[in-house]
N, CA, C and O of each residue as an XYZ file, in Angstrom:
500
protein
N       9.667     31.792    -32.091
C       8.227     31.914    -32.040
C       7.824     33.390    -32.062
O       6.939     33.780    -32.824
N       8.476     34.215    -31.221
C       8.180     35.635    -31.179
C       8.458     36.308    -32.513
O       7.737     37.215    -32.929
N       9.496     35.858    -33.166
C       9.859     36.427    -34.457
C       8.769     36.147    -35.496
O       8.466     37.007    -36.322
N       8.186     34.963    -35.457
C       7.107     34.617    -36.387
C       5.905     35.530    -36.181
O       5.293     35.972    -37.153
N       5.562     35.817    -34.933
C       4.449     36.737    -34.648
C       4.757     38.140    -35.176
O       3.892     38.804    -35.747
N       5.990     38.572    -34.978
C       6.391     39.891    -35.438
C       6.308     39.980    -36.962
O       5.798     40.961    -37.504
N       6.797     38.979    -37.633
C       6.729     38.954    -39.103
C       5.281     38.968    -39.568
O       4.934     39.696    -40.498
N       4.436     38.169    -38.928
C       3.018     38.129    -39.282
C       2.371     39.494    -39.070
O       1.590     39.943    -39.909
N       2.680     40.149    -37.975
C       2.111     41.467    -37.683
C       2.552     42.500    -38.719
O       1.742     43.306    -39.175
N       3.826     42.478    -39.088
C       4.343     43.419    -40.080
C       3.676     43.172    -41.437
O       3.296     44.120    -42.123
N       3.537     41.926    -41.815
C       2.873     41.612    -43.088
C       1.418     42.050    -43.080
O       0.937     42.611    -44.065
N       0.716     41.805    -41.992
C      -0.687     42.212    -41.890
C      -0.814     43.726    -41.985
O      -1.699     44.228    -42.678
N       0.046     44.449    -41.311
C       0.019     45.906    -41.368
C       0.325     46.392    -42.786
O      -0.304     47.336    -43.264
N       1.264     45.769    -43.445
C       1.600     46.144    -44.820
C       0.408     45.966    -45.742
O       0.146     46.812    -46.596
N      -0.307     44.878    -45.573
C      -1.491     44.621    -46.402
C      -2.561     45.676    -46.140
O      -3.168     46.193    -47.078
N      -2.791     45.992    -44.884
C      -3.788     47.012    -44.534
C      -3.401     48.360    -45.125
O      -4.242     49.040    -45.713
N      -2.143     48.755    -44.976
C      -1.703     50.047    -45.501
C      -1.732     50.079    -47.016
O      -2.070     51.111    -47.596
N      -1.393     48.993    -47.672
C      -1.450     48.937    -49.134
C      -2.885     49.093    -49.599
O      -3.148     49.840    -50.542
N      -3.809     48.411    -48.966
C      -5.215     48.540    -49.315
C      -5.731     49.938    -49.073
O      -6.529     50.451    -49.856
N      -5.285     50.562    -47.996
C      -5.721     51.909    -47.666
C      -5.244     52.893    -48.730
O      -5.996     53.795    -49.098
N      -4.023     52.748    -49.234
C      -3.520     53.693    -50.225
C      -4.316     53.601    -51.522
O      -4.529     54.616    -52.186
N      -4.757     52.406    -51.893
C      -5.584     52.277    -53.088
C      -6.941     52.917    -52.876
O      -7.461     53.580    -53.773
N      -7.519     52.727    -51.707
C      -8.839     53.267    -51.421
C      -8.804     54.781    -51.274
O      -9.814     55.448    -51.497
N      -7.650     55.331    -50.901
C      -7.544     56.758    -50.650
C      -7.085     57.546    -51.869
O      -6.660     58.693    -51.731
N      -7.159     56.967    -53.035
C      -6.742     57.672    -54.240
C      -7.590     58.906    -54.487
O      -8.723     59.002    -54.015
N      -7.031     59.845    -55.227
C      -7.693     61.098    -55.572
C      -8.296     60.978    -56.978
O      -7.562     60.994    -57.966
N      -9.636     60.856    -57.075
C     -10.247     60.664    -58.391
C     -10.057     61.850    -59.336
O     -10.008     61.659    -60.552
N      -9.949     63.076    -58.800
C      -9.736     64.241    -59.669
C      -8.355     64.171    -60.327
O      -8.219     64.415    -61.526
N      -7.336     63.836    -59.534
C      -6.008     63.664    -60.117
C      -5.988     62.439    -61.030
O      -5.316     62.435    -62.061
N      -6.726     61.407    -60.644
C      -6.822     60.221    -61.486
C      -7.422     60.532    -62.842
O      -7.005     59.956    -63.847
N      -8.400     61.437    -62.890
C      -8.999     61.847    -64.169
C      -7.964     62.532    -65.056
O      -7.919     62.302    -66.265
N      -7.129     63.380    -64.440
C      -6.058     64.050    -65.198
C      -5.057     63.022    -65.729
O      -4.667     63.059    -66.896
N      -4.650     62.105    -64.846
C      -3.694     61.065    -65.261
C      -4.291     60.182    -66.344
O      -3.608     59.816    -67.301
N      -5.577     59.836    -66.191
C      -6.250     59.022    -67.208
C      -6.181     59.718    -68.560
O      -5.843     59.100    -69.569
N      -6.502     61.001    -68.572
C      -6.480     61.760    -69.828
C      -5.076     61.776    -70.437
O      -4.914     61.614    -71.646
N      -4.056     61.974    -69.582
C      -2.674     62.060    -70.052
C      -2.093     60.715    -70.464
O      -1.436     60.606    -71.499
N      -2.337     59.690    -69.650
C      -1.646     58.411    -69.828
C      -2.486     57.325    -70.496
O      -1.947     56.453    -71.178
N      -3.803     57.376    -70.301
C      -4.663     56.271    -70.737
C      -5.611     56.659    -71.869
O      -5.945     55.840    -72.726
N      -6.040     57.929    -71.858
C      -7.098     58.382    -72.754
C      -6.765     58.336    -74.228
O      -7.665     58.399    -75.066
N      -5.511     58.230    -74.557
C      -5.148     58.127    -75.966
C      -5.663     56.816    -76.563
O      -6.012     56.757    -77.741
N      -5.705     55.772    -75.740
C      -6.127     54.450    -76.212
C      -7.466     53.994    -75.634
O      -8.149     53.168    -76.238
N      -7.846     54.524    -74.473
C      -9.054     54.063    -73.781
C     -10.045     55.200    -73.599
O      -9.663     56.353    -73.393
N     -11.307     54.860    -73.677
C     -12.383     55.804    -73.419
C     -12.921     55.580    -72.005
O     -12.874     54.471    -71.473
N     -13.435     56.662    -71.409
C     -14.109     56.565    -70.122
C     -15.622     56.493    -70.329
O     -16.387     56.460    -69.366
N     -16.040     56.468    -71.583
C     -17.458     56.430    -71.942
C     -17.881     54.983    -72.218
O     -17.239     54.270    -72.990
N     -18.958     54.572    -71.581
C     -19.457     53.198    -71.753
C     -19.732     52.895    -73.221
O     -20.384     53.670    -73.922
N     -19.224     51.759    -73.667
C     -19.474     51.287    -75.028
C     -18.640     51.947    -76.108
O     -18.764     51.585    -77.278
N     -17.799     52.899    -75.757
C     -16.974     53.594    -76.759
C     -15.542     53.079    -76.678
O     -14.747     53.545    -75.862
N     -15.226     52.120    -77.528
C     -13.877     51.579    -77.581
C     -13.017     52.421    -78.501
O     -13.514     53.035    -79.445
N     -11.746     52.444    -78.224
C     -10.758     53.096    -79.082
C      -9.778     51.999    -79.504
O     -10.196     50.885    -79.821
N      -8.496     52.304    -79.509
C      -7.480     51.280    -79.761
C      -7.595     50.204    -78.680
O      -7.417     49.016    -78.948
N      -7.895     50.638    -77.457
C      -8.156     49.749    -76.327
C      -9.634     49.819    -75.970
O     -10.356     50.678    -76.475
N     -10.081     48.931    -75.114
C     -11.504     48.912    -74.750
C     -11.883     50.079    -73.838
O     -11.029     50.662    -73.170
N     -13.162     50.407    -73.820
C     -13.680     51.373    -72.858
C     -13.403     50.849    -71.455
O     -13.508     49.650    -71.197
N     -13.050     51.755    -70.555
C     -12.793     51.356    -69.173
C     -13.944     51.724    -68.248
O     -13.837     51.569    -67.031
N     -15.042     52.209    -68.813
C     -16.237     52.480    -68.010
C     -16.743     51.161    -67.432
O     -16.883     50.176    -68.157
N     -17.011     51.140    -66.153
C     -17.527     49.943    -65.498
C     -16.522     48.816    -65.353
O     -16.906     47.659    -65.186
N     -15.237     49.142    -65.416
C     -14.222     48.079    -65.379
C     -14.164     47.365    -64.023
O     -13.937     46.156    -63.976
N     -14.367     48.096    -62.927
C     -14.290     47.441    -61.610
C     -15.395     46.409    -61.456
O     -16.578     46.716    -61.599
N     -14.990     45.193    -61.164
C     -15.918     44.073    -61.030
C     -16.115     43.282    -62.307
O     -16.752     42.228    -62.289
N     -15.577     43.772    -63.416
C     -15.741     43.093    -64.709
C     -14.634     42.060    -64.902
O     -13.486     42.279    -64.517
N     -14.997     40.953    -65.495
C     -14.020     39.920    -65.839
C     -13.168     40.430    -67.001
O     -13.695     40.995    -67.960
N     -11.869     40.234    -66.914
C     -10.943     40.693    -67.952
C     -11.282     40.059    -69.295
O     -11.633     38.882    -69.380
N     -11.167     40.873    -70.341
C     -11.373     40.375    -71.699
C     -12.825     40.217    -72.095
O     -13.129     39.440    -73.001
N     -13.738     40.935    -71.439
C     -15.161     40.721    -71.716
C     -15.940     41.966    -72.127
O     -17.151     41.871    -72.325
N     -15.305     43.128    -72.265
C     -16.051     44.319    -72.694
C     -16.606     44.068    -74.097
O     -15.945     43.468    -74.945
N     -17.811     44.532    -74.318
C     -18.497     44.295    -75.591
C     -17.777     44.973    -76.756
O     -17.199     46.050    -76.616
N     -17.831     44.317    -77.887
C     -17.346     44.862    -79.155
C     -15.872     45.252    -79.155
O     -15.478     46.218    -79.807
N     -15.069     44.501    -78.426
C     -13.639     44.730    -78.455
C     -12.940     43.393    -78.669
O     -13.317     42.387    -78.070
N     -11.923     43.385    -79.523
C     -11.184     42.169    -79.840
C      -9.944     42.062    -78.938
O      -8.898     42.644    -79.224
N     -10.089     41.315    -77.858
C      -9.001     41.127    -76.897
C      -8.012     40.072    -77.379
O      -8.335     39.227    -78.213
N      -6.809     40.139    -76.839
C      -5.824     39.088    -77.079
C      -6.293     37.818    -76.371
O      -7.057     37.878    -75.408
N      -5.836     36.698    -76.848
C      -6.133     35.417    -76.195
C      -5.616     35.431    -74.756
O      -6.252     34.893    -73.850
N      -4.456     36.052    -74.563
C      -3.870     36.127    -73.219
C      -4.815     36.825    -72.246
O      -4.978     36.377    -71.111
N      -5.434     37.914    -72.680
C      -6.348     38.641    -71.793
C      -7.638     37.852    -71.592
O      -8.136     37.756    -70.471
N      -8.172     37.296    -72.648
C      -9.420     36.524    -72.528
C      -9.262     35.336    -71.597
O     -10.202     34.977    -70.887
N      -8.098     34.728    -71.589
C      -7.894     33.523    -70.779
C      -7.148     33.805    -69.470
O      -6.726     32.872    -68.787
N      -6.987     35.067    -69.123
C      -6.210     35.428    -67.928
C      -6.883     35.009    -66.626
O      -6.199     34.789    -65.627
N      -8.195     34.898    -66.619
C      -8.915     34.547    -65.401
C      -9.021     35.689    -64.401
O      -9.466     35.482    -63.272
N      -8.619     36.886    -64.797
C      -8.644     38.031    -63.895
C     -10.037     38.650    -63.824
O     -10.795     38.625    -64.794
N     -10.350     39.193    -62.681
C     -11.505     40.065    -62.514
C     -10.951     41.376    -61.972
O     -10.174     41.382    -61.017
N     -11.349     42.473    -62.578
C     -10.771     43.766    -62.247
C     -11.316     44.321    -60.934
O     -12.444     44.809    -60.865
N     -10.488     44.234    -59.899
C     -10.748     44.899    -58.636
C      -9.530     45.787    -58.384
O      -8.580     45.768    -59.167
N      -9.546     46.562    -57.303
C      -8.460     47.515    -57.059
C      -7.081     46.848    -56.978
O      -6.154     47.329    -57.629
N      -6.901     45.768    -56.214
C      -5.562     45.162    -56.157
C      -5.105     44.590    -57.505
O      -3.925     44.675    -57.846
N      -6.032     44.010    -58.266
C      -5.673     43.446    -59.573
C      -5.297     44.558    -60.539
O      -4.314     44.439    -61.269
N      -6.077     45.645    -60.548
C      -5.731     46.788    -61.397
C      -4.393     47.385    -60.995
O      -3.590     47.754    -61.852
N      -4.150     47.481    -59.685
C      -2.876     48.015    -59.218
C      -1.714     47.175    -59.743
O      -0.725     47.716    -60.238
N      -1.832     45.882    -59.637
C      -0.788     44.985    -60.119
C      -0.624     45.102    -61.637
O       0.497     45.142    -62.145
N      -1.743     45.157    -62.349
C      -1.700     45.259    -63.816
C      -1.084     46.588    -64.247
O      -0.239     46.620    -65.141
N      -1.503     47.677    -63.615
C      -0.994     48.992    -64.005
C       0.466     49.192    -63.621
O       1.120     50.096    -64.141
N       0.985     48.365    -62.722
C       2.408     48.409    -62.390
C       3.234     47.909    -63.572
O       4.285     48.471    -63.880
N       2.763     46.865    -64.227
C       3.459     46.291    -65.373
C       2.518     45.382    -66.147
O       2.473     44.180    -65.883
N       1.765     45.929    -67.097
C       0.765     45.131    -67.813
C       1.300     43.840    -68.430
O       0.664     42.792    -68.320
N       2.443     43.909    -69.067
C       2.975     42.711    -69.745
C       3.517     41.677    -68.773
O       3.591     40.493    -69.102
N       3.895     42.113    -67.585
C       4.326     41.162    -66.559
C       3.113     40.459    -65.961
O       3.171     39.269    -65.654
N       2.014     41.193    -65.795
C       0.801     40.630    -65.201
C       0.089     39.705    -66.178
O      -0.391     38.637    -65.796
N       0.022     40.126    -67.458
C      -0.648     39.316    -68.483
C       0.282     39.219    -69.689
O       0.149     39.991    -70.639
N       1.221     38.275    -69.656
C       2.113     38.099    -70.804
C       1.293     37.804    -72.058
O       0.433     36.922    -72.061
N       1.571     38.551    -73.111
C       0.836     38.365    -74.364
C      -0.295     39.358    -74.552
O      -0.992     39.312    -75.566
N      -0.494     40.269    -73.581
C      -1.514     41.292    -73.748
C      -1.165     42.193    -74.929
O       0.007     42.353    -75.267
N      -2.176     42.774    -75.549
C      -1.947     43.707    -76.648
C      -1.550     45.091    -76.131
O      -1.072     45.927    -76.898
N      -1.744     45.330    -74.853
C      -1.457     46.649    -74.293
C       0.044     46.907    -74.299
O       0.823     46.128    -73.749
N       0.439     48.009    -74.928
C       1.859     48.325    -75.060
C       2.344     49.290    -73.980
O       3.546     49.523    -73.859
N       1.431     49.848    -73.200
C       1.782     50.784    -72.139
C       2.681     50.079    -71.126
O       2.413     48.944    -70.731
N       3.749     50.757    -70.709
C       4.717     50.127    -69.809
C       4.269     50.100    -68.354
O       4.771     49.295    -67.569
N       3.337     50.963    -67.985
C       2.820     50.955    -66.623
C       3.034     52.274    -65.908
O       3.701     53.180    -66.407
N       2.447     52.354    -64.721
C       2.578     53.527    -63.861
C       3.439     53.138    -62.660
O       2.978     52.392    -61.796
N       4.663     53.620    -62.588
C       5.550     53.196    -61.504
C       5.173     53.740    -60.128
O       5.473     53.102    -59.119
N       4.522     54.908    -60.062
C       4.198     55.520    -58.765
C       2.901     54.944    -58.200
O       1.858     54.984    -58.852
N       2.978     54.411    -56.986
C       1.812     53.833    -56.323
C       0.680     54.852    -56.195
O      -0.487     54.506    -56.377
N       1.016     56.101    -55.885
C      -0.020     57.123    -55.724
C      -0.736     57.402    -57.046
O      -1.943     57.643    -57.050
N      -0.012     57.373    -58.164
C      -0.647     57.554    -59.474
C      -1.611     56.409    -59.773
O      -2.719     56.630    -60.261
N      -1.177     55.177    -59.476
C      -2.064     54.026    -59.703
C      -3.309     54.135    -58.830
O      -4.417     53.864    -59.295
N      -3.136     54.529    -57.567
C      -4.282     54.674    -56.669
C      -5.238     55.741    -57.186
O      -6.455     55.571    -57.115
N      -4.696     56.838    -57.706
C      -5.544     57.908    -58.231
C      -6.305     57.456    -59.473
O      -7.497     57.733    -59.604
N      -5.635     56.771    -60.374
C      -6.303     56.279    -61.591
C      -7.385     55.262    -61.221
O      -8.491     55.307    -61.761
N      -7.074     54.362    -60.319
C      -8.063     53.357    -59.899
C      -9.253     54.040    -59.218
O     -10.399     53.640    -59.424
N      -8.988     55.055    -58.420
C     -10.063     55.804    -57.784
C     -10.946     56.461    -58.847
O     -12.171     56.443    -58.734
N     -10.330     57.033    -59.868
C     -11.106     57.617    -60.974
C     -11.915     56.534    -61.695
O     -13.104     56.715    -61.959
N     -11.272     55.421    -62.007
C     -11.986     54.340    -62.706
C     -13.190     53.848    -61.921
O     -14.189     53.421    -62.499
N     -13.086     53.912    -60.594
C     -14.215     53.446    -59.763
C     -15.420     54.373    -59.874
O     -16.526     53.997    -59.484
N     -15.222     55.583    -60.402
C     -16.349     56.508    -60.580
C     -17.073     56.271    -61.898
O     -18.171     56.789    -62.101
N     -16.475     55.500    -62.790
C     -17.063     55.276    -64.118
C     -18.048     54.131    -64.071
O     -17.712     53.033    -63.628
N     -19.225     54.375    -64.512
C     -20.260     53.320    -64.527
C     -20.611     52.955    -65.934
O     -21.459     52.090    -66.154
């Protein structure tokens, strides 16, 4: 019984700390990472799609719904809504999160880099 409480406490703390790291991202570093890793295919300007869709206003948006972009069927039917935890999971491994996505980027392995990029994306309206 005591062990179950301990496991529950450790899991709860892990969830809190994971959420905190996403919220504590550095948007300035995220802007640099976006330019280096994402900007070749994605725009930070609303309505300006490139090879990939614009990521302006992505937080809170349903996946596969940005205007004037031709998404894969996998993305359109993914049922995802882009919030920080979903973006974190997707940016860890896009093809693992949404098999069949057109995105060829392999992902950002460092949690701090993902938190910084997500923090930057949250500034885009």
